[in-house]
One Martini backbone bead per residue (centre of mass of N, CA, C, O) as a GRO file, in nm:
protein
  198
    1UNK     BB    1   0.604  -1.108  -0.267
    2UNK     BB    2   0.491  -0.909  -0.495
    3UNK     BB    3   0.395  -0.823  -0.782
    4UNK     BB    4   0.482  -0.664  -1.032
    5UNK     BB    5   0.471  -0.293  -1.089
    6UNK     BB    6   0.366  -0.042  -1.331
    7UNK     BB    7   0.048  -0.064  -1.402
    8UNK     BB    8  -0.258   0.074  -1.258
    9UNK     BB    9  -0.601  -0.030  -1.299
   10UNK     BB   10  -0.869   0.133  -1.110
   11UNK     BB   11  -1.093   0.156  -0.891
   12UNK     BB   12  -1.216   0.341  -0.611
   13UNK     BB   13  -1.185   0.367  -0.264
   14UNK     BB   14  -1.356   0.573  -0.030
   15UNK     BB   15  -1.191   0.710   0.276
   16UNK     BB   16  -1.246   1.024   0.413
   17UNK     BB   17  -1.132   0.996   0.670
   18UNK     BB   18  -0.939   1.103   0.919
   19UNK     BB   19  -0.707   0.931   1.092
   20UNK     BB   20  -0.659   0.640   0.998
   21UNK     BB   21  -0.571   0.379   1.177
   22UNK     BB   22  -0.430   0.067   1.231
   23UNK     BB   23  -0.673  -0.031   1.415
   24UNK     BB   24  -0.883   0.008   1.187
   25UNK     BB   25  -0.758  -0.169   0.971
   26UNK     BB   26  -0.638  -0.370   1.221
   27UNK     BB   27  -0.738  -0.507   1.477
   28UNK     BB   28  -0.582  -0.630   1.758
   29UNK     BB   29  -0.737  -0.915   1.771
   30UNK     BB   30  -0.574  -1.001   1.482
   31UNK     BB   31  -0.249  -1.023   1.590
   32UNK     BB   32  -0.189  -1.344   1.640
   33UNK     BB   33  -0.071  -1.366   1.370
   34UNK     BB   34   0.212  -1.472   1.135
   35UNK     BB   35   0.022  -1.439   0.891
   36UNK     BB   36  -0.121  -1.292   0.602
   37UNK     BB   37  -0.326  -1.489   0.551
   38UNK     BB   38  -0.663  -1.355   0.588
   39UNK     BB   39  -0.650  -1.048   0.683
   40UNK     BB   40  -0.851  -0.922   0.478
   41UNK     BB   41  -1.112  -1.021   0.634
   42UNK     BB   42  -1.030  -0.797   0.883
   43UNK     BB   43  -1.045  -0.549   0.741
   44UNK     BB   44  -1.231  -0.316   0.882
   45UNK     BB   45  -1.423  -0.473   1.080
   46UNK     BB   46  -1.577  -0.226   1.236
   47UNK     BB   47  -1.696  -0.115   0.960
   48UNK     BB   48  -1.831  -0.381   0.819
   49UNK     BB   49  -1.954  -0.461   1.110
   50UNK     BB   50  -2.155  -0.552   1.332
   51UNK     BB   51  -2.184  -0.683   1.645
   52UNK     BB   52  -2.341  -0.945   1.505
   53UNK     BB   53  -2.180  -0.964   1.202
   54UNK     BB   54  -2.318  -0.790   1.018
   55UNK     BB   55  -2.341  -0.606   0.748
   56UNK     BB   56  -2.270  -0.287   0.640
   57UNK     BB   57  -2.441  -0.108   0.397
   58UNK     BB   58  -2.271   0.183   0.428
   59UNK     BB   59  -2.014   0.039   0.340
   60UNK     BB   60  -1.795   0.057   0.075
   61UNK     BB   61  -1.653  -0.229   0.126
   62UNK     BB   62  -1.950  -0.385   0.070
   63UNK     BB   63  -1.956  -0.353  -0.210
   64UNK     BB   64  -1.950  -0.545  -0.486
   65UNK     BB   65  -1.727  -0.356  -0.643
   66UNK     BB   66  -1.490  -0.355  -0.427
   67UNK     BB   67  -1.336  -0.619  -0.516
   68UNK     BB   68  -1.196  -0.453  -0.775
   69UNK     BB   69  -1.041  -0.272  -0.584
   70UNK     BB   70  -0.686  -0.134  -0.566
   71UNK     BB   71  -0.778   0.160  -0.456
   72UNK     BB   72  -0.716   0.396  -0.202
   73UNK     BB   73  -0.900   0.678  -0.084
   74UNK     BB   74  -0.784   0.896   0.167
   75UNK     BB   75  -0.760   1.062   0.422
   76UNK     BB   76  -0.579   1.225   0.619
   77UNK     BB   77  -0.347   1.028   0.776
   78UNK     BB   78  -0.305   0.743   0.677
   79UNK     BB   79  -0.173   0.510   0.906
   80UNK     BB   80  -0.170   0.579   1.183
   81UNK     BB   81   0.002   0.519   1.478
   82UNK     BB   82   0.105   0.237   1.466
   83UNK     BB   83   0.367   0.014   1.319
   84UNK     BB   84   0.198  -0.206   1.206
   85UNK     BB   85   0.228  -0.435   0.943
   86UNK     BB   86  -0.057  -0.563   0.935
   87UNK     BB   87  -0.193  -0.341   0.773
   88UNK     BB   88  -0.051  -0.406   0.506
   89UNK     BB   89  -0.127  -0.700   0.496
   90UNK     BB   90  -0.435  -0.658   0.481
   91UNK     BB   91  -0.443  -0.488   0.225
   92UNK     BB   92  -0.300  -0.691   0.040
   93UNK     BB   93  -0.504  -0.931   0.094
   94UNK     BB   94  -0.746  -0.743  -0.039
   95UNK     BB   95  -0.584  -0.609  -0.312
   96UNK     BB   96  -0.411  -0.372  -0.247
   97UNK     BB   97  -0.178  -0.134  -0.445
   98UNK     BB   98  -0.300   0.156  -0.348
   99UNK     BB   99  -0.245   0.476  -0.174
  100UNK     BB  100  -0.438   0.779  -0.141
  101UNK     BB  101  -0.316   1.093  -0.008
  102UNK     BB  102  -0.223   1.395   0.161
  103UNK     BB  103  -0.119   1.192   0.399
  104UNK     BB  104   0.170   0.987   0.501
  105UNK     BB  105   0.320   0.799   0.701
  106UNK     BB  106   0.631   0.670   0.697
  107UNK     BB  107   0.578   0.386   0.815
  108UNK     BB  108   0.347   0.310   0.634
  109UNK     BB  109   0.490   0.350   0.363
  110UNK     BB  110   0.708   0.137   0.416
  111UNK     BB  111   0.516  -0.105   0.459
  112UNK     BB  112   0.379  -0.090   0.187
  113UNK     BB  113   0.620  -0.146   0.003
  114UNK     BB  114   0.693  -0.429   0.133
  115UNK     BB  115   0.374  -0.511   0.019
  116UNK     BB  116   0.308  -0.381  -0.276
  117UNK     BB  117   0.243  -0.071  -0.203
  118UNK     BB  118   0.149   0.242  -0.318
  119UNK     BB  119   0.248   0.550  -0.192
  120UNK     BB  120   0.030   0.841  -0.231
  121UNK     BB  121   0.080   1.187  -0.267
  122UNK     BB  122  -0.152   1.443  -0.283
  123UNK     BB  123  -0.279   1.715  -0.366
  124UNK     BB  124  -0.545   1.892  -0.269
  125UNK     BB  125  -0.708   1.910  -0.536
  126UNK     BB  126  -0.679   1.607  -0.620
  127UNK     BB  127  -0.787   1.486  -0.361
  128UNK     BB  128  -1.071   1.609  -0.380
  129UNK     BB  129  -1.157   1.476  -0.642
  130UNK     BB  130  -1.132   1.184  -0.531
  131UNK     BB  131  -1.323   1.209  -0.284
  132UNK     BB  132  -1.572   1.302  -0.488
  133UNK     BB  133  -1.500   1.006  -0.662
  134UNK     BB  134  -1.627   0.733  -0.625
  135UNK     BB  135  -1.541   0.473  -0.829
  136UNK     BB  136  -1.316   0.575  -0.992
  137UNK     BB  137  -1.095   0.579  -1.253
  138UNK     BB  138  -0.750   0.477  -1.246
  139UNK     BB  139  -0.398   0.558  -1.339
  140UNK     BB  140  -0.101   0.399  -1.237
  141UNK     BB  141   0.233   0.518  -1.304
  142UNK     BB  142   0.538   0.411  -1.193
  143UNK     BB  143   0.746   0.496  -1.401
  144UNK     BB  144   0.622   0.812  -1.417
  145UNK     BB  145   0.469   0.907  -1.166
  146UNK     BB  146   0.142   0.881  -1.230
  147UNK     BB  147  -0.197   1.017  -1.226
  148UNK     BB  148  -0.504   0.910  -1.376
  149UNK     BB  149  -0.838   1.047  -1.463
  150UNK     BB  150  -1.115   1.164  -1.421
  151UNK     BB  151  -1.171   1.497  -1.470
  152UNK     BB  152  -0.873   1.559  -1.572
  153UNK     BB  153  -0.684   1.384  -1.414
  154UNK     BB  154  -0.341   1.494  -1.322
  155UNK     BB  155  -0.047   1.360  -1.149
  156UNK     BB  156   0.236   1.378  -0.960
  157UNK     BB  157   0.465   1.159  -0.790
  158UNK     BB  158   0.657   1.050  -0.510
  159UNK     BB  159   0.931   0.808  -0.496
  160UNK     BB  160   1.158   0.629  -0.377
  161UNK     BB  161   1.385   0.462  -0.565
  162UNK     BB  162   1.398   0.192  -0.409
  163UNK     BB  163   1.094   0.149  -0.384
  164UNK     BB  164   1.038   0.152  -0.686
  165UNK     BB  165   1.213  -0.088  -0.764
  166UNK     BB  166   1.068  -0.300  -0.592
  167UNK     BB  167   0.787  -0.269  -0.722
  168UNK     BB  168   0.871  -0.322  -1.022
  169UNK     BB  169   1.009  -0.623  -0.918
  170UNK     BB  170   0.877  -0.767  -0.669
  171UNK     BB  171   1.030  -0.657  -0.398
  172UNK     BB  172   1.186  -0.696  -0.114
  173UNK     BB  173   1.453  -0.659   0.081
  174UNK     BB  174   1.539  -0.954   0.064
  175UNK     BB  175   1.511  -0.986  -0.242
  176UNK     BB  176   1.726  -0.779  -0.310
  177UNK     BB  177   1.964  -0.918  -0.173
  178UNK     BB  178   1.943  -1.184  -0.333
  179UNK     BB  179   1.996  -1.044  -0.611
  180UNK     BB  180   2.306  -0.966  -0.506
  181UNK     BB  181   2.473  -1.234  -0.467
  182UNK     BB  182   2.669  -1.246  -0.706
  183UNK     BB  183   2.823  -0.985  -0.624
  184UNK     BB  184   2.897  -1.077  -0.340
  185UNK     BB  185   3.054  -1.333  -0.418
  186UNK     BB  186   3.262  -1.191  -0.596
  187UNK     BB  187   3.379  -1.014  -0.376
  188UNK     BB  188   3.464  -1.241  -0.181
  189UNK     BB  189   3.659  -1.380  -0.375
  190UNK     BB  190   3.850  -1.134  -0.420
  191UNK     BB  191   3.882  -1.082  -0.078
  192UNK     BB  192   3.951  -1.340   0.088
  193UNK     BB  193   4.296  -1.304   0.096
  194UNK     BB  194   4.274  -1.032   0.223
  195UNK     BB  195   4.413  -0.790   0.419
  196UNK     BB  196   4.306  -0.588   0.691
  197UNK     BB  197   4.375  -0.264   0.798
  198UNK     BB  198   4.303  -0.057   1.070
   0.00000   0.00000   0.00000
């Protein structure tokens, strides 16, 4: 599970294209691994490198300051396509902790939360401000569900309560269940000798 997250302050990487699918986030040829470690090196591989392996100088992900960015601002419908969780694995492994778009597919958003990434849907005006301001600083407050930034940017976002709880406490679904084990054990002890009638 990822580290607990309450407030995230970071400059943004802007990937303004619409419909960036999971195969662009992590190409299929890198899906042979069953571990998350190292997948960040292959995130957006076809965007970041030429056919001969050299870095594309025009790709914002290759800028020296991109390494400090923990927030992606993406065009509409980021993370569409297949349901591969490897996409979220790759983003998390490259240090991304939040994705902001005007539209995020449900499956991608669910996978993001499981991997410690806040999926944030912004309104059109706020999304446009962020798209037009690459490498701007933002402050994501998960407790209050707000985003603040330069140019007087401030907006609220919604996140499902269970997802928010897991992110705030650095838990995935299994971690949450394990956290409930004392209560589960107590329930089992109380009801162990009781018979249940169908």
